[in-house]
C-alpha positions as CSV (number, residue, x, y, z in Angstrom):
1,M,-53.5,3.6,9.2
2,P,-54.0,4.7,12.9
3,T,-56.8,7.3,13.2
4,L,-55.8,11.0,13.1
5,R,-59.2,12.3,13.9
6,N,-59.3,15.0,16.6
7,K,-55.5,15.0,17.0
8,V,-53.8,18.4,17.0
9,A,-50.8,19.1,14.7
10,L,-48.5,22.1,14.7
11,V,-47.1,22.9,11.2
12,T,-44.4,25.4,10.5
13,G,-43.9,26.8,7.0
14,A,-47.6,26.3,6.6
15,A,-48.4,29.1,4.2
16,R,-47.3,27.5,0.9
17,G,-45.9,24.3,-0.6
18,I,-45.5,21.2,1.4
19,G,-46.7,22.8,4.6
20,A,-50.0,24.0,3.1
21,E,-50.8,20.8,1.2
22,T,-50.0,18.6,4.2
23,S,-52.2,20.8,6.3
24,R,-55.0,20.4,3.9
25,A,-54.5,16.6,3.8
26,L,-54.4,16.4,7.6
27,A,-57.6,18.5,7.9
28,R,-59.4,16.0,5.6
29,K,-58.4,13.3,8.2
30,G,-60.0,15.3,11.0
31,V,-56.8,16.9,12.4
32,K,-56.9,20.3,14.1
33,L,-54.1,22.5,13.0
34,I,-51.9,25.2,14.4
35,L,-50.5,26.9,11.3
36,I,-47.3,29.0,11.6
37,D,-45.5,31.0,9.0
38,L,-44.0,34.4,8.5
39,D,-46.0,35.0,5.3
40,A,-49.2,36.2,7.0
41,E,-51.5,36.7,4.0
42,P,-51.5,33.2,2.5
43,L,-51.4,31.7,6.0
44,K,-54.6,33.5,6.9
45,A,-56.2,32.5,3.6
46,L,-55.4,28.8,4.3
47,A,-56.9,29.0,7.8
48,T,-60.0,30.6,6.4
49,E,-60.3,27.9,3.8
50,L,-60.0,25.1,6.5
51,G,-62.3,26.8,8.9
52,D,-62.0,28.4,12.3
53,G,-62.9,25.2,14.1
54,V,-60.2,23.4,12.3
55,A,-57.2,25.7,12.0
56,L,-55.5,28.6,13.8
57,A,-53.1,30.8,11.9
58,V,-50.3,32.5,13.7
59,A,-47.8,34.7,11.8
60,A,-44.5,34.2,13.5
61,D,-40.8,33.9,12.7
62,V,-39.4,30.5,13.7
63,C,-36.1,32.3,14.5
64,D,-37.8,34.1,17.3
65,L,-38.3,31.7,20.3
66,P,-40.6,34.0,22.3
67,A,-42.8,34.4,19.2
68,M,-42.9,30.7,18.7
69,Q,-43.8,30.1,22.4
70,K,-46.6,32.6,22.1
71,A,-47.9,30.9,18.9
72,V,-47.8,27.5,20.6
73,D,-49.5,28.8,23.7
74,S,-52.3,30.2,21.5
75,G,-52.8,26.9,19.8
76,I,-52.9,25.0,23.0
77,A,-55.4,27.5,24.4
78,K,-57.6,26.9,21.3
79,F,-57.3,23.1,20.9
80,G,-56.1,21.8,24.3
81,G,-52.7,20.5,23.4
82,I,-50.4,19.3,20.6
83,D,-50.1,15.7,19.4
84,F,-47.9,16.2,16.3
85,V,-45.2,18.6,15.3
86,L,-44.3,19.0,11.6
87,A,-41.1,21.2,11.7
88,N,-41.2,22.1,8.0
89,A,-40.1,25.7,7.7
90,G,-37.1,26.1,5.5
91,I,-35.4,28.2,2.9
92,A,-32.3,27.9,0.6
93,S,-29.5,30.1,-0.7
94,F,-27.5,29.7,-3.8
95,G,-24.0,30.6,-4.8
96,S,-20.6,29.2,-3.9
97,V,-19.0,29.8,-0.5
98,M,-16.9,32.5,-2.1
99,Q,-20.0,34.3,-3.6
100,V,-23.0,33.7,-1.4
101,D,-24.2,36.6,0.7
102,P,-23.0,35.9,4.3
103,A,-26.2,37.3,5.8
104,T,-28.3,35.0,3.6
105,F,-26.2,32.0,4.5
106,K,-26.8,32.8,8.1
107,R,-30.5,33.3,7.6
108,V,-30.7,29.8,6.0
109,I,-28.9,28.3,9.1
110,D,-31.1,30.3,11.5
111,I,-34.4,29.2,9.9
112,N,-33.5,25.6,9.0
113,I,-31.7,24.7,12.2
114,L,-32.6,27.2,15.0
115,G,-36.1,27.3,13.6
116,V,-36.5,23.6,14.2
117,F,-35.0,23.9,17.7
118,H,-37.4,26.8,18.6
119,T,-40.4,24.9,17.2
120,V,-39.6,21.8,19.2
121,R,-38.6,23.6,22.3
122,A,-41.9,25.6,22.4
123,A,-44.1,22.6,21.7
124,L,-42.3,19.8,23.5
125,P,-44.0,20.0,26.9
126,S,-47.4,19.5,25.4
127,V,-46.1,16.8,23.0
128,I,-44.7,15.0,26.0
129,E,-47.9,15.3,27.9
130,R,-49.8,13.7,25.0
131,K,-47.0,11.2,24.2
132,G,-46.9,12.6,20.7
133,Y,-44.7,12.6,17.6
134,I,-42.4,15.1,16.0
135,L,-41.4,15.0,12.3
136,V,-38.4,17.1,11.4
137,V,-38.1,18.0,7.7
138,S,-34.6,17.3,6.5
139,S,-33.8,16.4,2.9
140,L,-31.9,14.1,0.5
141,A,-29.3,16.9,0.9
142,A,-28.5,15.4,4.3
143,F,-27.0,12.4,2.4
144,A,-25.8,13.9,-0.9
145,P,-24.1,17.3,-1.0
146,A,-24.4,19.8,-3.9
147,A,-22.0,22.6,-4.8
148,G,-23.6,26.0,-4.7
149,L,-26.2,24.9,-2.1
150,T,-23.8,24.6,0.9
151,A,-26.0,26.4,3.5
152,Y,-29.0,24.2,2.6
153,N,-26.9,21.0,2.7
154,A,-25.3,21.9,6.0
155,S,-28.7,22.8,7.6
156,K,-30.5,19.7,6.5
157,A,-27.7,17.4,7.7
158,G,-27.8,19.3,10.9
159,V,-31.5,18.9,11.5
160,E,-31.3,15.2,10.6
161,H,-28.9,14.7,13.5
162,F,-30.9,17.0,15.7
163,A,-33.8,14.6,15.2
164,N,-31.6,11.6,15.9
165,A,-30.4,13.1,19.2
166,L,-33.9,14.3,20.1
167,R,-35.2,10.8,19.6
168,L,-32.9,9.5,22.3
169,E,-33.9,12.3,24.7
170,V,-37.7,11.8,24.6
171,A,-38.2,8.1,23.9
172,Y,-38.5,7.3,27.6
173,R,-41.2,9.9,27.8
174,G,-43.3,8.2,25.2
175,V,-42.5,10.6,22.4
176,T,-41.4,9.4,19.0
177,V,-39.3,11.4,16.5
178,G,-38.8,11.0,12.7
179,S,-37.0,12.8,10.0
180,A,-38.3,13.4,6.4
181,H,-35.9,13.3,3.4
182,M,-37.1,14.5,0.1
183,S,-35.6,14.9,-3.3
184,W,-36.7,17.9,-5.4
185,I,-40.3,18.7,-4.7
186,D,-42.3,21.2,-6.9
187,T,-42.5,23.8,-4.1
188,P,-42.1,27.6,-4.4
189,L,-38.5,27.0,-3.2
190,V,-37.6,24.9,-6.2
191,Q,-39.8,26.9,-8.6
192,D,-38.1,30.1,-7.6
193,A,-34.7,28.6,-8.1
194,K,-35.7,27.3,-11.6
195,D,-37.0,30.8,-12.5
196,D,-34.0,32.7,-11.2
197,L,-31.1,30.5,-12.3
198,T,-30.4,28.8,-15.6
199,S,-27.5,27.2,-13.8
200,F,-29.9,25.5,-11.4
201,N,-31.8,24.0,-14.3
202,Q,-28.5,22.8,-15.8
203,F,-27.5,21.3,-12.4
204,L,-30.8,19.3,-12.3
205,A,-30.2,18.1,-15.9
206,S,-26.7,17.0,-15.0
207,L,-27.8,14.7,-12.2
208,P,-27.9,11.0,-13.0
209,G,-31.0,8.8,-13.0
210,P,-34.0,10.0,-10.9
211,L,-31.9,12.5,-9.0
212,G,-32.8,15.5,-11.2
213,K,-36.6,14.7,-11.3
214,T,-39.2,16.7,-9.4
215,T,-42.0,15.2,-7.4
216,S,-45.4,16.8,-6.9
217,V,-46.3,18.5,-3.6
218,D,-49.4,16.3,-3.4
219,A,-47.3,13.2,-3.4
220,C,-45.0,14.6,-0.7
221,A,-48.0,15.7,1.5
222,A,-49.5,12.2,1.2
223,A,-46.2,10.7,2.4
224,F,-46.0,13.1,5.3
225,V,-49.5,12.3,6.4
226,D,-48.7,8.6,6.3
227,G,-45.5,9.3,8.3
228,L,-47.4,11.3,10.9
229,A,-50.1,8.6,11.2
230,G,-47.5,5.8,11.5
231,R,-45.1,7.8,13.7
232,K,-42.3,6.8,11.3
233,R,-38.6,7.0,12.0
234,R,-37.9,8.0,8.4
235,V,-40.1,9.4,5.6
236,Y,-38.6,9.2,2.1
237,V,-40.0,11.1,-0.8
238,P,-39.8,9.4,-3.3
239,R,-39.1,6.1,-1.6
240,W,-35.8,5.6,-3.5
241,V,-34.3,8.4,-1.4
242,G,-34.0,5.8,1.3
243,I,-31.2,4.1,-0.7
244,F,-29.1,7.2,-0.3
245,A,-29.4,7.0,3.5
246,W,-27.7,3.6,3.3
247,L,-25.2,4.8,0.7
248,K,-24.2,8.0,2.3
249,A,-20.6,6.8,3.0
250,V,-20.3,6.0,-0.7
251,V,-21.9,9.2,-1.9
252,T,-19.5,11.3,0.2
253,S,-16.4,9.2,-0.7
254,R,-13.9,9.8,-3.5
255,I,-16.0,7.6,-5.7
256,G,-19.1,9.8,-5.2
257,D,-17.1,12.9,-5.6
258,R,-16.2,11.9,-9.1
259,T,-19.8,12.0,-10.2
260,L,-20.8,15.1,-8.1
261,M,-17.7,17.1,-9.1
262,A,-18.0,16.6,-12.8
263,P,-20.4,19.4,-13.7
264,V,-19.1,21.9,-11.1
265,P,-16.4,23.7,-13.2
266,R,-19.1,24.5,-15.8
267,I,-22.2,25.2,-13.6
268,L,-20.9,26.8,-10.4
269,P,-19.2,29.8,-12.1
270,L,-22.4,30.4,-14.1
271,M,-24.4,30.3,-10.8
272,D,-22.1,32.8,-9.2
273,E,-22.4,35.1,-12.2
274,E,-26.2,34.9,-12.0
275,V,-26.1,35.6,-8.3
276,V,-24.2,38.7,-9.0
277,K,-26.6,39.8,-11.7
278,L,-29.6,39.1,-9.4
279,G,-28.1,41.0,-6.5
280,R,-29.3,38.4,-4.1
281,S,-28.4,34.8,-3.0
282,T,-32.0,33.6,-2.4
283,S,-35.4,34.1,-3.9
284,A,-37.1,37.5,-4.1
285,R,-39.9,36.0,-1.9
286,N,-37.4,35.2,0.8
287,V,-35.9,38.7,0.6
288,A,-39.3,40.2,1.1
289,L,-40.0,37.9,4.1
290,D,-36.7,38.7,5.6
291,D,-37.8,42.4,5.6
292,V,-40.9,41.3,7.5
293,A,-38.8,39.4,10.0
294,V,-36.7,42.5,10.7
295,D,-39.7,44.9,10.8
296,P,-42.8,42.8,11.7
297,K,-45.2,45.8,11.7
């Protein structure tokens, strides 16, 4: 594995889950870290854990380009530049297109797509200067759709193609670009959905083979570190997710529809009922952070 020591990585969505564990793993490899998240308290705790000489925590909303530029500039001032970008920040909503809260749907698109653009836009000049690498976090959802998770599916397909187009733009400048595609990872995003919705648990149970299984955050972080070190074009977690990249045309054909549609009449109405009872279309954590984004005092 190429050495990562003394490289500088910018990580969004760094306060919890994949972002936090990947940051810890990178720090063990000698990487300096610019940590960005809207959730300031756990972000600061992570930076304190890693040490002032290793990590800089900047609370910022990826939907706010000036805030992201300020965060990037602070990181460059501290560490000298950026070698790697891990565009990891992302959320999900639940509920059918008829039921999901429109504002929540928009927030998912804003964070998961515009947030990636803002992250890359702010960091790109330094990454170009250092001929670095950008890893955009997409999902298995870019290849295989799921009813009730439309905003998440659309956003992850969008950022996969963003990464594909970006790769063409920056290759001649010496910058490489990859996309990461994971199945279900045991993150707060998945944990919250399991806690909120019996329908989500039924949905996972209805999926064939390994599709409903959950992978540990540590395993995902290890794959991300390997992907960053190797400047990989694709990172799949678990590795079998790569099969779906090749089978996307089949998964989204009428043949695939037969499998994916089968549980929908039973599970989707239940999900919509649960969304109504909850009074929200995303996790309580996301609702609280949305309030911070609106009023960042």
